[in-house]
N, CA and C atoms as an extended XYZ file, in Angstrom:
396
Properties=species:S:1:pos:R:3:atomname:S:1:resname:S:1:resid:I:1 pbc="F F F"
N         0.881       -1.104        0.061 N   MET     1
C        -0.002        0.050        0.023 CA  MET     1
C         0.996        1.227        0.024 C   MET     1
N         0.592        2.187       -0.856 N   SER     2
C         1.382        3.410       -0.913 CA  SER     2
C         1.025        4.252        0.287 C   SER     2
N         1.929        5.143        0.643 N   THR     3
C         1.708        5.992        1.766 CA  THR     3
C         0.648        7.045        1.553 C   THR     3
N         0.389        7.397        0.362 N   ILE     4
C        -0.661        8.280        0.111 CA  ILE     4
C        -2.092        7.559        0.279 C   ILE     4
N        -2.123        6.337       -0.139 N   THR     5
C        -3.278        5.500        0.031 CA  THR     5
C        -3.525        5.359        1.555 C   THR     5
N        -2.271        5.077        2.274 N   ALA     6
C        -2.444        4.942        3.751 CA  ALA     6
C        -2.919        6.244        4.415 C   ALA     6
N        -2.520        7.444        4.038 N   LEU     7
C        -2.939        8.631        4.565 CA  LEU     7
C        -4.460        8.767        4.347 C   LEU     7
N        -4.924        8.519        3.094 N   SER     8
C        -6.331        8.596        2.778 CA  SER     8
C        -7.153        7.568        3.636 C   SER     8
N        -6.681        6.470        3.772 N   LEU     9
C        -7.385        5.418        4.661 CA  LEU     9
C        -7.424        5.861        6.036 C   LEU     9
N        -6.336        6.410        6.574 N   PHE    10
C        -6.204        6.888        7.982 CA  PHE    10
C        -7.273        7.893        8.095 C   PHE    10
N        -7.387        8.853        7.084 N   ALA    11
C        -8.493        9.977        7.191 CA  ALA    11
C        -9.880        9.306        7.115 C   ALA    11
N       -10.058        8.326        6.340 N   LEU    12
C       -11.477        7.604        6.241 CA  LEU    12
C       -11.693        7.002        7.470 C   LEU    12
N       -10.752        6.335        8.223 N   ILE    13
C       -10.959        5.672        9.593 CA  ILE    13
C       -11.416        6.839       10.500 C   ILE    13
N       -10.706        7.941       10.557 N   THR    14
C       -11.029        9.104       11.462 CA  THR    14
C       -12.375        9.546       11.182 C   THR    14
N       -12.825        9.886        9.927 N   MET    15
C       -14.051       10.276        9.634 CA  MET    15
C       -15.156        9.283        9.951 C   MET    15
N       -14.858        7.977        9.876 N   THR    16
C       -15.823        6.982       10.205 CA  THR    16
C       -16.125        6.931       11.773 C   THR    16
N       -15.045        7.078       12.453 N   ILE    17
C       -15.135        7.062       13.967 CA  ILE    17
C       -16.057        8.346       14.419 C   ILE    17
N       -15.676        9.479       13.761 N   ILE    18
C       -16.465       10.731       14.147 CA  ILE    18
C       -17.861       10.622       13.821 C   ILE    18
N       -18.100       10.092       12.556 N   THR    19
C       -19.495       10.029       12.011 CA  THR    19
C       -20.357        9.071       12.954 C   THR    19
N       -19.675        7.932       13.323 N   PHE    20
C       -20.453        6.875       14.107 CA  PHE    20
C       -20.803        7.506       15.453 C   PHE    20
N       -19.962        8.250       15.999 N   GLU    21
C       -20.085        8.860       17.427 CA  GLU    21
C       -21.310        9.900       17.322 C   GLU    21
N       -21.238       10.650       16.177 N   ILE    22
C       -22.327       11.718       16.021 CA  ILE    22
C       -23.623       10.952       15.788 C   ILE    22
N       -23.768        9.997       14.892 N   ILE    23
C       -25.017        9.295       14.656 CA  ILE    23
C       -25.578        8.648       15.882 C   ILE    23
N       -24.628        8.032       16.741 N   TYR    24
C       -25.019        7.391       17.952 CA  TYR    24
C       -25.555        8.334       18.787 C   TYR    24
N       -24.909        9.516       19.010 N   THR    25
C       -25.314       10.502       19.956 CA  THR    25
C       -26.735       11.068       19.639 C   THR    25
N       -27.030       11.310       18.323 N   TYR    26
C       -28.395       11.721       17.865 CA  TYR    26
C       -29.341       10.607       18.130 C   TYR    26
N       -29.039        9.336       17.852 N   ALA    27
C       -29.813        8.264       18.059 CA  ALA    27
C       -30.165        8.014       19.518 C   ALA    27
N       -29.187        8.165       20.413 N   ALA    28
C       -29.425        7.952       21.896 CA  ALA    28
C       -29.967        9.119       22.554 C   ALA    28
N       -29.625       10.302       22.194 N   ARG    29
C       -29.951       11.535       23.000 CA  ARG    29
C       -31.046       12.462       22.206 C   ARG    29
N       -31.245       12.074       21.005 N   GLY    30
C       -32.225       12.931       20.301 CA  GLY    30
C       -31.590       14.054       19.534 C   GLY    30
N       -32.268       14.572       18.518 N   PHE    31
C       -31.766       15.618       17.690 CA  PHE    31
C       -31.716       16.900       18.523 C   PHE    31
N       -32.484       17.103       19.362 N   GLY    32
C       -32.454       18.375       20.255 CA  GLY    32
C       -31.163       18.479       20.955 C   GLY    32
N       -30.687       17.395       21.494 N   PHE    33
C       -29.512       17.279       22.237 CA  PHE    33
C       -28.327       17.691       21.298 C   PHE    33
N       -28.381       17.141       20.088 N   GLY    34
C       -27.237       17.277       19.098 CA  GLY    34
C       -27.173       18.732       18.611 C   GLY    34
N       -28.359       19.324       18.486 N   PHE    35
C       -28.344       20.776       17.979 CA  PHE    35
C       -28.211       21.926       19.014 C   PHE    35
N       -28.308       21.398       20.285 N   SER    36
C       -28.299       22.422       21.403 CA  SER    36
C       -26.925       22.926       21.665 C   SER    36
N       -26.789       24.195       21.915 N   SER    37
C       -25.495       24.728       22.328 CA  SER    37
C       -25.264       24.717       23.835 C   SER    37
N       -26.465       24.479       24.566 N   ASN    38
C       -26.329       24.517       26.034 CA  ASN    38
C       -26.850       22.979       26.375 C   ASN    38
N       -25.989       22.003       26.058 N   ARG    39
C       -26.269       20.672       26.399 CA  ARG    39
C       -26.128       20.454       27.877 C   ARG    39
N       -27.120       19.696       28.372 N   PRO    40
C       -27.083       19.370       29.925 CA  PRO    40
C       -25.894       18.340       30.044 C   PRO    40
N       -25.384       18.339       31.217 N   GLN    41
C       -24.349       17.292       31.586 CA  GLN    41
C       -24.997       16.009       31.752 C   GLN    41
N       -24.545       15.056       31.010 N   VAL    42
C       -25.191       13.691       31.041 CA  VAL    42
C       -24.155       12.648       31.365 C   VAL    42
N       -24.563       11.662       32.032 N   GLU    43
C       -23.633       10.455       32.361 CA  GLU    43
C       -23.487        9.563       31.057 C   GLU    43
N       -22.312        9.355       30.713 N   LEU    44
C       -22.104        8.584       29.496 CA  LEU    44
C       -22.130        7.009       29.824 C   LEU    44
N       -22.731        6.319       28.932 N   SER    45
C       -22.813        4.911       29.089 CA  SER    45
C       -21.427        4.383       28.791 C   SER    45
N       -21.221        3.047       29.122 N   LYS    46
C       -19.901        2.432       28.890 CA  LYS    46
C       -19.511        2.498       27.401 C   LYS    46
N       -20.513        2.218       26.560 N   PHE    47
C       -20.339        2.285       25.137 CA  PHE    47
C       -19.968        3.812       24.650 C   PHE    47
N       -20.659        4.791       25.156 N   GLU    48
C       -20.349        6.152       24.821 CA  GLU    48
C       -18.923        6.543       25.304 C   GLU    48
N       -18.517        6.014       26.474 N   THR    49
C       -17.187        6.294       27.024 CA  THR    49
C       -16.122        5.694       25.982 C   THR    49
N       -16.419        4.472       25.511 N   ARG    50
C       -15.466        3.734       24.714 CA  ARG    50
C       -15.408        4.625       23.453 C   ARG    50
N       -16.575        5.040       22.847 N   MET    51
C       -16.544        5.885       21.535 CA  MET    51
C       -15.663        7.101       21.786 C   MET    51
N       -15.766        7.681       22.911 N   LYS    52
C       -14.998        8.963       23.138 CA  LYS    52
C       -13.455        8.582       23.238 C   LYS    52
N       -13.225        7.484       23.917 N   ARG    53
C       -11.781        7.076       24.029 CA  ARG    53
C       -11.150        6.638       22.784 C   ARG    53
N       -11.916        6.070       21.875 N   ILE    54
C       -11.144        5.580       20.627 CA  ILE    54
C       -11.030        6.834       19.824 C   ILE    54
N       -11.911        7.758       19.759 N   LEU    55
C       -11.606        8.992       19.034 CA  LEU    55
C       -10.488        9.780       19.563 C   LEU    55
N       -10.334        9.864       20.853 N   GLN    56
C        -9.184       10.467       21.499 CA  GLN    56
C        -7.930        9.650       21.213 C   GLN    56
N        -7.939        8.443       21.254 N   ASN    57
C        -6.735        7.671       20.925 CA  ASN    57
C        -6.340        7.783       19.449 C   ASN    57
N        -7.265        7.788       18.640 N   HIS    58
C        -7.036        7.824       17.215 CA  HIS    58
C        -6.493        9.304       16.883 C   HIS    58
N        -7.027       10.262       17.577 N   THR    59
C        -6.558       11.715       17.277 CA  THR    59
C        -5.203       11.826       17.861 C   THR    59
N        -4.778       11.180       18.968 N   GLU    60
C        -3.429       11.219       19.566 CA  GLU    60
C        -2.444       10.464       18.609 C   GLU    60
N        -2.940        9.388       18.037 N   SER    61
C        -2.035        8.608       17.152 CA  SER    61
C        -1.793        9.423       15.793 C   SER    61
N        -2.792       10.274       15.370 N   ALA    62
C        -2.589       11.045       14.279 CA  ALA    62
C        -1.412       12.048       14.396 C   ALA    62
N        -0.947       12.283       15.601 N   ALA    63
C         0.135       13.207       15.783 CA  ALA    63
C         1.456       12.572       15.442 C   ALA    63
N         1.508       11.282       15.407 N   TYR    64
C         2.784       10.681       14.874 CA  TYR    64
C         2.576        9.843       13.559 C   TYR    64
N         1.389        9.340       13.353 N   VAL    65
C         1.112        8.550       12.149 CA  VAL    65
C         1.112        9.471       10.899 C   VAL    65
N         0.475       10.627       10.878 N   VAL    66
C         0.320       11.418        9.786 CA  VAL    66
C         1.708       12.024        9.301 C   VAL    66
N         2.533       12.646       10.264 N   PRO    67
C         3.807       13.079        9.884 CA  PRO    67
C         4.709       11.981        9.386 C   PRO    67
N         4.557       10.818       10.002 N   THR    68
C         5.482        9.669        9.510 CA  THR    68
C         5.227        9.320        8.123 C   THR    68
N         3.813        9.096        7.876 N   LEU    69
C         3.366        8.799        6.395 CA  LEU    69
C         3.832        9.868        5.407 C   LEU    69
N         3.661       11.177        5.817 N   ALA    70
C         4.037       12.239        4.970 CA  ALA    70
C         5.581       12.353        4.770 C   ALA    70
N         6.351       12.033        5.826 N   ALA    71
C         7.774       11.939        5.637 CA  ALA    71
C         8.312       10.851        4.704 C   ALA    71
N         7.651        9.731        4.874 N   VAL    72
C         7.932        8.612        3.937 CA  VAL    72
C         7.589        8.972        2.513 C   VAL    72
N         6.497        9.556        2.338 N   HIS    73
C         6.151        9.931        0.962 CA  HIS    73
C         6.992       11.054        0.379 C   HIS    73
N         7.282       12.036        1.187 N   LEU    74
C         8.165       13.219        0.691 CA  LEU    74
C         9.601       12.727        0.510 C   LEU    74
N        10.009       11.751        1.285 N   SER    75
C        11.430       11.311        1.084 CA  SER    75
C        11.589       10.401       -0.083 C   SER    75
N        10.439        9.954       -0.704 N   GLY    76
C        10.451        9.091       -1.832 CA  GLY    76
C        10.823        7.645       -1.552 C   GLY    76
N        10.740        7.293       -0.304 N   LEU    77
C        10.970        5.902       -0.064 CA  LEU    77
C         9.826        5.007       -0.518 C   LEU    77
N        10.291        3.886       -1.013 N   SER    78
C         9.290        2.888       -1.640 CA  SER    78
C         9.824        1.545       -1.472 C   SER    78
N         9.127        0.555       -1.805 N   GLY    79
C         9.526       -0.814       -1.794 CA  GLY    79
C         8.596       -1.719       -1.087 C   GLY    79
N         8.772       -2.989       -1.048 N   ALA    80
C         7.826       -3.917       -0.492 CA  ALA    80
C         7.687       -3.842        0.989 C   ALA    80
N         8.879       -3.499        1.709 N   ASN    81
C         8.765       -3.358        3.084 CA  ASN    81
C         8.087       -2.101        3.584 C   ASN    81
N         8.146       -0.975        2.793 N   ILE    82
C         7.541        0.213        3.188 CA  ILE    82
C         6.057        0.098        2.925 C   ILE    82
N         5.646       -0.521        1.688 N   GLU    83
C         4.229       -0.742        1.536 CA  GLU    83
C         3.609       -1.710        2.490 C   GLU    83
N         4.274       -2.738        2.894 N   LEU    84
C         3.801       -3.630        3.870 CA  LEU    84
C         3.594       -2.995        5.196 C   LEU    84
N         4.572       -2.108        5.619 N   ALA    85
C         4.380       -1.446        6.883 CA  ALA    85
C         3.280       -0.497        6.903 C   ALA    85
N         2.966        0.216        5.787 N   ALA    86
C         1.860        1.185        5.622 CA  ALA    86
C         0.558        0.247        5.776 C   ALA    86
N         0.563       -0.852        5.084 N   LEU    87
C        -0.594       -1.695        5.052 CA  LEU    87
C        -0.895       -2.141        6.550 C   LEU    87
N         0.095       -2.536        7.231 N   LEU    88
C        -0.015       -3.122        8.600 CA  LEU    88
C        -0.415       -2.069        9.527 C   LEU    88
N         0.123       -0.862        9.243 N   LEU    89
C        -0.349        0.360       10.163 CA  LEU    89
C        -1.758        0.583       10.005 C   LEU    89
N        -2.376        0.657        8.811 N   ILE    90
C        -3.781        0.877        8.568 CA  ILE    90
C        -4.532       -0.242        9.188 C   ILE    90
N        -4.249       -1.469        8.833 N   ALA    91
C        -4.872       -2.583        9.309 CA  ALA    91
C        -4.935       -2.623       10.886 C   ALA    91
N        -3.789       -2.331       11.458 N   GLY    92
C        -3.792       -2.211       12.980 CA  GLY    92
C        -4.723       -1.245       13.602 C   GLY    92
N        -4.654        0.031       12.894 N   ARG    93
C        -5.558        1.124       13.458 CA  ARG    93
C        -7.001        0.769       13.309 C   ARG    93
N        -7.348        0.179       12.160 N   ALA    94
C        -8.745       -0.197       11.825 CA  ALA    94
C        -9.189       -1.262       12.757 C   ALA    94
N        -8.308       -2.310       13.015 N   ALA    95
C        -8.696       -3.300       13.916 CA  ALA    95
C        -8.824       -2.875       15.338 C   ALA    95
N        -7.867       -1.962       15.817 N   TYR    96
C        -7.908       -1.377       17.035 CA  TYR    96
C        -9.239       -0.629       17.345 C   TYR    96
N        -9.584        0.174       16.318 N   ALA    97
C       -10.924        0.942       16.513 CA  ALA    97
C       -12.047       -0.033       16.623 C   ALA    97
N       -12.125       -1.013       15.754 N   LEU    98
C       -13.263       -1.935       15.772 CA  LEU    98
C       -13.264       -2.787       17.177 C   LEU    98
N       -12.201       -3.232       17.480 N   LEU    99
C       -12.116       -4.008       18.759 CA  LEU    99
C       -12.353       -3.044       19.996 C   LEU    99
N       -11.974       -1.882       19.993 N   TYR   100
C       -12.359       -0.968       21.077 CA  TYR   100
C       -13.758       -0.672       21.102 C   TYR   100
N       -14.382       -0.467       19.927 N   PHE   101
C       -15.879       -0.258       19.877 CA  PHE   101
C       -16.674       -1.431       20.472 C   PHE   101
N       -16.121       -2.622       20.177 N   THR   102
C       -16.895       -3.827       20.633 CA  THR   102
C       -16.564       -4.149       22.071 C   THR   102
N       -15.628       -3.480       22.687 N   GLY   103
C       -15.238       -3.661       24.110 CA  GLY   103
C       -14.339       -4.841       24.410 C   GLY   103
N       -13.749       -5.442       23.485 N   VAL   104
C       -12.790       -6.546       23.546 CA  VAL   104
C       -11.509       -5.974       24.240 C   VAL   104
N       -11.133       -6.406       25.402 N   PRO   105
C       -10.169       -5.720       26.112 CA  PRO   105
C        -8.697       -6.165       25.747 C   PRO   105
N        -8.369       -7.415       25.575 N   PHE   106
C        -7.059       -7.750       25.519 CA  PHE   106
C        -6.527       -7.955       23.981 C   PHE   106
N        -7.385       -8.342       23.044 N   ILE   107
C        -6.886       -8.591       21.764 CA  ILE   107
C        -6.715       -7.256       21.001 C   ILE   107
N        -7.158       -6.142       21.650 N   ARG   108
C        -6.863       -4.844       20.872 CA  ARG   108
C        -5.433       -4.348       21.027 C   ARG   108
N        -4.796       -4.904       22.086 N   ILE   109
C        -3.414       -4.577       22.284 CA  ILE   109
C        -2.425       -5.003       21.248 C   ILE   109
N        -2.671       -6.188       20.563 N   PRO   110
C        -1.818       -6.573       19.503 CA  PRO   110
C        -2.134       -5.666       18.246 C   PRO   110
N        -3.350       -5.282       18.086 N   ALA   111
C        -3.725       -4.398       16.930 CA  ALA   111
C        -2.983       -3.027       17.122 C   ALA   111
N        -3.091       -2.500       18.273 N   PHE   112
C        -2.506       -1.206       18.549 CA  PHE   112
C        -0.973       -1.386       18.341 C   PHE   112
N        -0.360       -2.468       18.894 N   SER   113
C         1.117       -2.689       18.753 CA  SER   113
C         1.578       -2.858       17.301 C   SER   113
N         0.599       -3.516       16.575 N   LEU   114
C         0.968       -3.695       15.076 CA  LEU   114
C         1.091       -2.372       14.378 C   LEU   114
N         0.103       -1.533       14.648 N   ALA   115
C         0.097       -0.128       13.956 CA  ALA   115
C         1.241        0.745       14.550 C   ALA   115
N         1.563        0.568       15.824 N   SER   116
C         2.661        1.471       16.436 CA  SER   116
C         3.997        0.905       15.893 C   SER   116
N         4.206       -0.322       15.826 N   LEU   117
C         5.508       -0.879       15.485 CA  LEU   117
C         5.644       -0.547       13.870 C   LEU   117
N         4.639       -0.642       13.196 N   SER   118
C         4.752       -0.341       11.735 CA  SER   118
C         5.093        1.188       11.547 C   SER   118
N         4.498        2.051       12.392 N   THR   119
C         4.841        3.482       12.311 CA  THR   119
C         6.226        3.666       12.709 C   THR   119
N         6.800        2.982       13.601 N   LEU   120
C         8.163        3.104       14.151 CA  LEU   120
C         9.104        2.613       12.995 C   LEU   120
N         8.738        1.543       12.386 N   TYR   121
C         9.488        1.019       11.194 CA  TYR   121
C         9.615        2.144       10.102 C   TYR   121
N         8.500        2.686        9.864 N   LEU   122
C         8.514        3.730        8.749 CA  LEU   122
C         9.346        4.972        9.182 C   LEU   122
N         9.181        5.363       10.471 N   ALA   123
C        10.016        6.493       10.936 CA  ALA   123
C        11.435        6.232       10.941 C   ALA   123
N        11.880        5.070       11.382 N   VAL   124
C        13.265        4.708       11.340 CA  VAL   124
C        13.828        4.616        9.929 C   VAL   124
N        13.041        4.126        9.029 N   SER   125
C        13.409        3.953        7.726 CA  SER   125
C        13.755        5.347        7.009 C   SER   125
N        12.905        6.405        7.369 N   VAL   126
C        13.098        7.699        6.888 CA  VAL   126
C        14.354        8.280        7.483 C   VAL   126
N        14.625        8.097        8.838 N   LEU   127
C        15.702        8.561        9.489 CA  LEU   127
C        17.012        7.902        8.931 C   LEU   127
N        16.979        6.652        8.647 N   ILE   128
C        18.168        6.026        8.130 CA  ILE   128
C        18.468        6.599        6.690 C   ILE   128
N        17.419        6.684        5.833 N   ASP   129
C        17.579        7.237        4.558 CA  ASP   129
C        18.029        8.642        4.546 C   ASP   129
N        17.560        9.445        5.506 N   THR   130
C        18.001       10.815        5.606 CA  THR   130
C        19.449       10.982        6.013 C   THR   130
N        19.880       10.227        6.986 N   LEU   131
C        21.235       10.229        7.536 CA  LEU   131
C        22.306        9.469        6.757 C   LEU   131
N        21.749        8.556        5.984 N   GLY   132
C        22.665        7.663        5.231 CA  GLY   132
C        22.869        8.168        3.828 C   GLY   132
């Protein structure tokens, strides 16, 4: 998978998470809650808490995933290892989001690790290419 494709898919995952949270909020709380600027303080369900946490985690991961993918693309790095790392990064982030939504506690750690290690591989590859 090219890094541009990976960036596009990362954006699509982000938009899907946000859209799902918005739709669920409207369905659970009603349209009045969604359109109100003075929303009452409500206690979140376990599922709503998980939705907020996955969005927060995904947003935090964007701080290192997006610059890394951009750096790989701008440096012109390519090859089977780079494409595999980009694919594993996206697959790991997508799996992590789905597993977090479903509330599966332990299996999501390997998905998170897969995405993180793939990002690390890409960052180190850019660093080695830049220094070498």
